[in-house]
C-alpha positions as CSV (number, residue, x, y, z in Angstrom):
1,M,25.5,-12.1,4.6
2,T,22.1,-10.5,5.6
3,A,19.3,-12.9,6.4
4,Y,15.7,-12.0,5.5
5,Y,12.8,-13.7,7.2
6,R,9.5,-14.5,5.3
7,P,6.8,-16.1,7.4
8,L,4.8,-18.9,5.7
9,V,1.4,-17.3,6.4
10,Q,-1.9,-19.1,7.0
11,M,-5.3,-17.8,8.1
12,G,-8.5,-19.1,9.6
13,G,-9.4,-22.4,11.2
14,D,-7.3,-25.3,12.2
15,R,-4.8,-23.0,13.9
16,P,-2.4,-25.0,16.1
17,E,-1.9,-23.8,19.7
18,V,1.8,-23.4,18.9
19,A,1.1,-21.1,15.9
20,L,2.3,-17.5,16.3
21,P,0.1,-14.5,15.4
22,L,1.2,-12.5,12.4
23,V,1.6,-8.8,13.6
24,G,-1.4,-9.2,15.8
25,G,-3.8,-9.6,12.9
26,W,-6.0,-12.3,11.4
27,C,-3.2,-14.5,10.1
28,W,-0.7,-16.8,11.8
29,F,2.5,-18.8,11.0
30,R,4.6,-21.7,12.3
31,E,7.5,-21.6,9.8
32,V,9.6,-19.0,8.2
33,V,11.6,-19.0,5.0
34,V,15.1,-17.5,5.4
35,H,16.4,-15.7,2.3
36,R,20.0,-14.9,1.6
37,R,21.6,-13.4,-1.4
38,D,24.3,-16.1,-1.4
39,A,22.3,-19.2,-0.7
40,A,19.1,-21.0,-1.5
41,P,16.0,-20.2,0.7
42,Q,15.7,-22.4,3.8
43,T,12.6,-23.1,5.8
44,I,13.0,-23.1,9.6
45,P,10.6,-23.3,12.6
46,A,9.3,-19.9,13.8
47,E,11.0,-20.4,17.2
48,D,14.4,-20.4,15.5
49,V,14.0,-16.9,14.2
50,P,16.1,-14.3,16.1
51,D,14.2,-12.7,18.9
52,G,14.3,-9.2,17.5
53,M,12.9,-10.2,14.1
54,L,10.4,-12.5,15.7
55,A,9.1,-9.6,17.7
56,R,8.6,-7.6,14.5
57,L,6.7,-10.4,12.9
58,T,4.3,-10.9,15.8
59,A,3.8,-7.6,17.5
60,P,0.5,-5.9,16.8
61,R,0.7,-2.7,14.7
62,P,-0.6,0.5,16.2
63,H,-3.6,2.3,14.7
64,V,-2.7,4.5,11.6
65,A,-4.9,7.5,10.8
66,G,-7.4,6.2,13.2
67,L,-7.6,2.8,11.5
68,S,-7.0,-0.5,13.3
69,M,-4.3,-2.6,11.8
70,D,-5.6,-5.9,13.2
71,R,-8.0,-6.2,10.3
72,P,-7.7,-5.5,6.5
73,Q,-8.6,-1.9,5.6
74,I,-9.7,-0.8,2.1
75,M,-8.3,2.4,0.7
76,G,-10.5,3.8,-2.1
77,I,-8.7,5.4,-5.0
78,L,-9.9,8.9,-6.1
79,N,-7.9,10.3,-9.0
80,V,-8.8,13.9,-9.7
81,T,-6.7,13.9,-12.9
82,P,-7.5,14.0,-16.6
83,D,-5.0,11.2,-17.5
84,S,-4.8,8.5,-14.9
85,F,-4.7,5.1,-16.5
86,S,-8.1,3.8,-15.1
87,D,-10.3,6.7,-14.2
88,G,-8.6,9.7,-15.7
89,G,-11.1,12.5,-16.4
90,K,-14.0,10.9,-14.6
91,F,-13.8,12.9,-11.4
92,T,-12.2,16.2,-12.3
93,Q,-15.4,18.1,-11.2
94,S,-15.7,18.6,-7.4
95,D,-19.3,17.3,-7.2
96,Q,-18.4,14.1,-9.2
97,A,-15.3,13.5,-7.0
98,F,-17.3,14.1,-3.8
99,D,-20.1,11.8,-4.8
100,H,-17.7,9.1,-5.8
101,A,-15.7,9.4,-2.5
102,M,-18.9,9.0,-0.5
103,Q,-20.0,6.1,-2.7
104,M,-16.7,4.3,-1.9
105,V,-17.1,5.0,1.8
106,G,-20.6,3.5,1.6
107,H,-19.2,0.4,-0.2
108,G,-16.6,-0.3,2.5
109,A,-13.6,2.1,2.0
110,A,-12.1,3.0,5.3
111,I,-9.9,5.7,3.8
112,I,-9.9,7.7,0.6
113,D,-6.6,8.3,-1.3
114,I,-6.7,11.4,-3.5
115,G,-4.2,12.1,-6.2
116,G,-3.8,15.0,-8.6
117,E,-0.8,13.8,-10.6
118,S,-1.0,10.6,-12.6
119,T,1.9,8.2,-12.0
120,R,1.0,5.8,-14.7
121,P,3.9,4.7,-17.0
122,G,4.9,7.6,-19.2
123,A,3.0,10.2,-17.3
124,A,4.5,13.7,-17.2
125,E,5.0,15.8,-14.1
126,V,2.2,18.2,-13.1
127,P,3.0,21.7,-11.9
128,I,2.6,22.2,-8.1
129,E,0.0,24.9,-8.4
130,Q,-2.2,22.7,-10.7
131,E,-1.8,19.7,-8.4
132,I,-2.9,21.7,-5.4
133,A,-5.9,23.1,-7.3
134,R,-7.0,19.6,-8.2
135,T,-6.7,18.1,-4.7
136,A,-7.1,20.6,-1.9
137,P,-10.7,21.7,-2.7
138,I,-12.0,18.1,-2.9
139,I,-10.2,17.2,0.3
140,A,-11.8,20.2,2.0
141,A,-15.2,19.3,0.6
142,I,-15.0,15.7,1.9
143,R,-13.7,16.8,5.2
144,G,-16.6,19.3,5.6
145,Q,-19.1,16.4,5.3
146,S,-17.3,13.3,6.6
147,A,-14.7,12.2,9.2
148,V,-13.4,9.5,6.8
149,P,-9.5,9.5,6.8
150,I,-8.1,11.1,3.7
151,S,-4.7,10.3,2.1
152,I,-2.9,12.7,-0.2
153,D,-1.1,10.9,-3.0
154,T,1.7,13.2,-3.8
155,R,5.5,13.4,-4.2
156,K,5.7,17.1,-3.4
157,A,5.9,19.0,-0.1
158,A,3.9,22.0,-1.1
159,V,1.0,19.8,-2.3
160,A,1.0,17.8,0.9
161,R,1.1,21.0,3.0
162,A,-2.0,22.3,1.2
163,A,-3.7,19.0,1.5
164,I,-3.0,18.9,5.3
165,E,-4.5,22.4,5.7
166,A,-7.6,21.1,3.8
167,G,-7.9,18.1,6.1
168,A,-5.7,15.3,4.9
169,S,-4.9,12.5,7.4
170,L,-2.0,10.7,5.7
171,I,0.8,11.3,3.1
172,N,1.2,8.7,0.5
173,D,4.4,9.2,-1.5
174,V,5.2,6.9,-4.4
175,A,8.8,8.2,-4.3
176,A,9.4,7.5,-0.6
177,F,10.7,11.1,-0.1
178,T,13.4,10.7,-2.8
179,Y,11.7,13.1,-5.2
180,D,11.2,16.0,-2.8
181,P,13.1,15.4,0.5
182,A,11.3,18.3,2.1
183,L,8.1,16.2,2.1
184,A,9.5,14.2,5.1
185,G,9.7,17.4,7.1
186,V,6.1,18.3,6.3
187,G,5.0,14.9,7.5
188,A,7.1,15.2,10.7
189,E,5.9,18.7,11.5
190,A,2.2,17.7,11.0
191,G,2.7,14.5,13.0
192,L,0.9,12.5,10.3
193,P,1.4,8.9,9.2
194,V,3.1,8.4,5.9
195,C,3.3,5.6,3.3
196,L,6.6,5.0,1.6
197,M,6.5,3.2,-1.8
198,H,9.2,1.6,-3.8
199,A,9.6,2.7,-7.4
200,Q,12.5,2.1,-9.8
201,G,12.9,5.3,-11.9
202,S,10.3,8.0,-12.5
203,P,6.8,7.5,-14.1
204,E,8.2,8.8,-17.4
205,T,10.9,6.1,-17.6
206,M,10.2,3.4,-15.0
207,Q,8.9,0.7,-17.4
208,A,11.7,1.1,-20.0
209,D,13.9,-1.7,-18.8
210,P,13.5,-2.5,-15.1
211,R,16.1,-4.8,-13.6
212,Y,17.0,-6.2,-10.2
213,D,19.5,-8.6,-8.7
214,D,16.7,-10.0,-6.5
215,V,13.5,-8.0,-6.7
216,L,12.1,-9.2,-3.4
217,L,15.3,-8.4,-1.4
218,D,16.2,-5.3,-3.4
219,V,12.7,-3.8,-2.7
220,Y,13.0,-4.8,1.0
221,D,16.4,-3.1,1.3
222,F,15.2,0.1,-0.3
223,L,12.2,0.3,2.0
224,A,14.3,-0.4,5.0
225,E,16.6,2.4,4.1
226,R,13.7,4.8,3.5
227,V,12.0,3.9,6.8
228,A,15.3,4.7,8.5
229,A,15.5,8.0,6.6
230,A,12.0,8.9,7.6
231,T,12.5,8.3,11.3
232,A,15.7,10.3,11.1
233,Q,13.6,13.2,9.9
234,G,11.3,12.9,12.9
235,I,8.5,10.7,11.6
236,A,7.3,8.2,14.3
237,A,8.4,4.7,13.4
238,D,5.0,3.3,14.3
239,Q,3.3,5.7,11.8
240,I,5.1,4.5,8.7
241,I,3.4,2.3,6.1
242,V,5.4,0.5,3.4
243,D,4.3,-0.3,-0.2
244,P,6.4,-2.6,-2.5
245,G,5.2,-0.6,-5.5
246,I,3.6,-3.2,-7.8
247,G,3.9,-2.0,-11.4
248,F,6.3,0.8,-10.6
249,G,9.5,-0.1,-12.5
250,K,8.6,-3.8,-12.5
251,T,8.0,-6.5,-15.2
252,I,5.3,-9.1,-14.8
253,D,7.8,-11.5,-13.3
254,H,8.9,-8.9,-10.8
255,N,5.3,-8.2,-9.8
256,L,4.6,-11.9,-9.3
257,A,7.7,-12.4,-7.2
258,L,6.6,-9.5,-4.9
259,L,3.1,-10.8,-4.6
260,R,4.3,-14.3,-3.7
261,G,6.7,-12.8,-1.2
262,L,4.5,-10.1,0.4
263,S,4.9,-11.5,3.9
264,L,8.6,-10.7,3.9
265,F,7.8,-7.0,4.3
266,H,6.2,-7.6,7.7
267,G,9.9,-7.9,8.9
268,L,10.2,-4.1,8.4
269,G,8.0,-3.6,11.4
270,C,5.4,-1.5,9.5
271,P,1.9,-2.0,8.2
272,I,1.9,-3.0,4.5
273,L,-0.1,-1.3,1.7
274,L,-0.7,-3.2,-1.5
275,G,-1.8,-1.2,-4.6
276,A,-2.2,-3.3,-7.7
277,S,-5.8,-2.5,-8.7
278,R,-6.5,-2.7,-12.4
279,K,-2.9,-2.6,-13.4
280,R,-1.6,-3.7,-16.8
281,F,-0.1,-6.9,-15.7
282,I,-3.5,-8.2,-14.6
283,G,-4.8,-7.8,-18.1
284,S,-1.6,-9.3,-19.6
285,L,-2.0,-12.4,-17.5
286,G,-5.8,-12.7,-17.2
287,G,-7.2,-10.8,-20.2
288,G,-8.8,-7.4,-20.2
289,Q,-7.6,-4.8,-22.6
290,T,-9.1,-1.9,-20.7
291,A,-8.7,-1.1,-17.0
292,T,-12.3,-1.7,-16.3
293,D,-12.0,-5.2,-17.6
294,R,-9.6,-6.0,-14.8
295,V,-11.9,-5.9,-11.8
296,A,-12.0,-9.7,-11.1
297,G,-8.2,-10.0,-11.5
298,S,-7.8,-7.0,-9.2
299,V,-9.9,-8.6,-6.5
300,A,-7.9,-11.8,-6.9
301,V,-4.7,-9.9,-6.2
302,A,-6.2,-8.1,-3.3
303,L,-7.2,-11.5,-1.8
304,Q,-3.6,-12.6,-2.1
305,G,-2.7,-9.5,0.0
306,L,-5.4,-10.4,2.5
307,R,-4.0,-13.9,2.9
308,Q,-0.5,-12.6,3.4
309,G,-1.6,-10.3,6.2
310,V,-1.5,-7.0,4.3
311,Q,-3.3,-4.4,6.3
312,I,-4.2,-1.8,3.6
313,L,-5.5,-2.6,0.1
314,R,-5.6,0.3,-2.3
315,V,-8.4,-0.4,-4.8
316,H,-10.7,1.2,-7.4
317,D,-13.5,-1.3,-6.9
318,T,-14.4,-1.0,-3.2
319,F,-17.7,-2.9,-3.2
320,E,-16.3,-5.9,-5.0
321,T,-13.2,-6.0,-2.9
322,K,-15.2,-5.6,0.4
323,Q,-17.6,-8.4,-0.6
324,A,-14.7,-10.7,-1.4
325,F,-13.0,-9.9,1.8
326,D,-16.1,-10.5,3.9
327,L,-16.6,-13.9,2.3
328,E,-13.0,-14.9,2.6
329,L,-12.8,-14.0,6.3
330,A,-16.2,-15.7,7.0
331,I,-15.2,-18.9,5.2
332,N,-11.9,-19.1,7.1
333,G,-13.5,-18.3,10.5
334,A,-11.6,-15.0,10.7
335,G,-14.5,-12.6,10.4
336,Q,-14.3,-9.0,11.3
337,E,-16.1,-7.5,14.3
């Protein structure tokens, strides 16, 4: 039976000399929890982890889209859609979208993620031409004024191709190349990094009745398979990011299990992206009927990612998140350069 290795992550001061660095970043570990589908989890010393897996858990991750993976990076969300759950309709005009993007960069965003199709629960598919018309012009406008990396949030090859021509630096696919298999070829041809996310079902149906045998291990296995598929299509293994897909075909309990177990995904050998900003489960657990009432809870979830060594945090509230990160790192003596 397959063994899965989840490092028990710590950060900051009081780091023992025998502690191992977590993927070359700001966190470290001494013990690892071994998960199996047919047995209870077991905690073992880090030195007892098989050499190949231990190398995955300790090796520094290469830069992605010009961003260092040895420190947490903030991805600012820019939805140029009329119906996204949090900011739908706010940035459909090019000047509004550009100004907001530059504001997020000024507040600490290291990369901007631009999407022209809402993937909120129940959202309908957007025609390709319309999605391109929403995204490519704003990507070109930002690229004309700034060198900030830009991610195109799309499931479709044609949209990604237009975004790359406009200046996009990364492809972020919530379907992990299962919706439009041609998208992998676009990424490989362009030589761009990609982010592969787990989702159960499509946006229209994903929250109907999501079920898993073991959500943590099921998501891990899916992402492992998609990473293998992407490399088989010619995408460089060291340019793949994985995202467990919080809120995409998951109940509250599923989301919490994934957040508790985030460090497991370092075993895939890829940087991790966490995107939970303003999502419904935050309001369900902490109060907040509207998305804008969920800022504090979103920062709390982002801090959980930081403490688990997650390299990229996808958020709406860049200033608040950056402020919290700076304080967390300073308090723990793991400040950024």
